[in-house]
N, C-alpha and C positions, 0 to 999 in steps of 0.2 A: 277643400279644393284649392289647388295652387295654380293661379293664372300667371303665366310668364310672358312678358312682352312689353318693350318700350312703347309700342304703338298704342297699347291700351292706356298706359299712364300719361301719354302725351295728348290723348283725346283724338288721335287719328282714327282709331278703330273703336267702335262701340262693342263692348264685351257681350257676347251672346252665349258662350259655352257654359258658363257657370249657371246662367238662368235655365238653360236646357237641362243641365245635370240636376239642378234642384227639382225641376218638374218630374223628370224621369225617376229619380231616386224616391221622391215622395210617393209616386205611384207604385213603388216596390215596397214601401214601408220603411224606408231608410231616410233619416233626416240629415240634410247637409248642415253641419254644425258651424263651419267657418269658411269664408272665401278670402284668401290672401292674394293680392295682386302685387307682383314684384317685377323689377326690370330684368333684362337679359344680362345679368351679372352673376358670375360664378359664386362669389361670396354670399350674395343674397339668396341664390337658389339653394346652396348647400345648407346654410344656417336655417332658412325657413322650412325647408323640407325635413330636416332632422327634428325640428321642433314639432311639426305637424304629425310626422309618422310615429313619434313617441307619445303624442298626446291623444291621437284618435285611432279608431279601428282601421281606417283605410284613408289613403290620400289619392286623389285623382289630379294629375297635372295636365295642363293645357298649354301648348305652344312650345316653340323652340326646338323642333326636331326635323327641320328641313335641311337643305343643302348649302346654306350660306354661312358666312363667318359668325353671324350673331345667333345661329342655332346651336346653342351649347347645352341644351337640357340633358341630353343623354350622358355627356361626359361629366356634367355636374352631379347627376344622380349617381353615377358610378363613384365619384369622389365622396359623396355623402355616405355611401355604404362601404367605402374603402375597398372597392373591387376593381378589377381590370375592365377597361373598355375594349371590346373586340369587334372585328368585322364578322358578323354572323354568316356562316357559310350558306344557310338556306336563303337569306336575303340577297347575298351576292349572286347565288344561282338564279333566283327569280329576276333580279335586275339584268343579268346577262341574257337570260332567255327573252326578256322583253325588249331590251335596248341593243343587244348584241355586244360582243367584246369591245368593239370600237366605241360604243356609246357609254362605257363605264368611265366617265370623267371623275374628277376629284369631288365634285359636288354630290354626285350619286353615291360615291363610295362613303361619303360622310353619313348618308342615310342608311347604310348597312350596319352602322356601329350601335351596339347595345351593351349594357353592363353584362359581364360574363355569365352570372348565374340566372339572368332574366329569361322568362318565357315570352313568346311573341304574342301580340294582340293583333290578329288579322281582321280585315274587313274587306268589303267588296268595292270600296272607293279608291283604294290605292294599293300598290304592291309593296310599299314601304310600311311595315307594321309598327304599331306601338309596342310597348314592352311592360311586363310586370315583374317586379322584384320585391319579394316579401309582401308588404301591405301597400305598396306604391304602384299605381297604374299610370304609365306615361303615355299620354295621348297627344295627337296633333292639335294644332291651333286653328287650322282651316275649318270653318264651321261644319261643312258637309262631311268632311273626313272625321272630325271629332264625333259627330252624331253617329256615324256608322261604327266607329270603334267603341263608343259608349254602349251602343246596342248590343255589341258582342260580349260585354262584361256584366250586363245588368243582373244576370242570374246569380251573381256573387253577392248581391245586395238585398236579398230578401224576396218574399213572395206574398206577404200580407199587406196590401196597400193601405195607405191612409185615405180616408174619405173626408171631403170638405163640405160644409154647409154654410151658406152666406145669407145674412139677413140685412135687408136694406133699412137704413134709419134716416130720419129727417129731424134729428134732434142734436143739440150740442152734447159733446161727449161728457161734459161735466154733470149733466142731468142723470146719466145712467152709470157713471163710473163706479159708484159705491155698490150698486146692485150687481154690476158685472163682476166686480171683485169677489162679492159673496158667492156668486155662482161658480166662479173659477175655483174657489176654495173647496167646493163640494165635488168637483170633478178633476181629480189629479190625472186622469187618463184622457182628458180632452183639453186640447190647447185652444184658448179663446183669445182673440185679438180684435181690437177696434181700429179701423182705418178710415179717418175722415177724408172725404172727397172735396168738400168745400166748407169753409168756415164763414163766419159773418152772420148777417140777418137771415139767410136761408141755408142753414147747414144741411149737409147730407154726407152719407158715408156708408160703410158696411161693417157689420160685426161678423167675423169669420171664425168658425169652429172646425176643428179637425181632430180625427181620432182613428185608430185602427179597430175600434169597437163600435159597430154601427148602432147598436141599441143605446149605448151610453151617449153617443153623439146626438141621436134624436131626442133623448131625454134632456140633455143639456140645452139643445136648441129650443125645445118647448119651454123650458124654464126662462130662457132669455126672452122669447116672444111674450110670455106672461108678464115678466118684469117690465118690459117696454110698454105694454098695454096699460099697466097700472100707474104709469108716470103722469 
């Protein structure tokens, strides 16, 4: 996932879209492999997008497709692919129907532009769609619009969900680290992680297991429970 926006890097805005995407993709059986956060700069967008789209099966971008001068994602995506940026006639038509011809100012016209070969990503939260070109999905940065656009593309990302099992622990991680490593080595189809909540004299935390195979998940969880009881 590529998060684009100076406001995220400056701390003005708490990033929420990647967190939502990770949850929703996990529920479809697709793991988010990387989250890159970059500024509203063409060079950064082009170079980072080209790296990600060549490295991973798909890239979802968030941010920078609005009406203002710093909304440069669509033109940067077009440059990354070496294609023309066009005013899409269906978006222009939708804008004119909604705002009227007199309401088509320069800012709204900016929101009609997409890379020439792109297909549109429509949602019920806005008349200005996102776009898909090859394996790149260009979505809005406004959280409720992003969520709606994300919902419309989730079927592209799988149908066998990951399931998660969490085990509460009240022990220092060092006491069960070796045992957890041994169990992980037995279950290459189950991801096992340890996440401390509090250290010190009264440690606590959780061991989290996830898998697309429910039976293997339960077997691994049972082995972890047994290991902890024997400490």
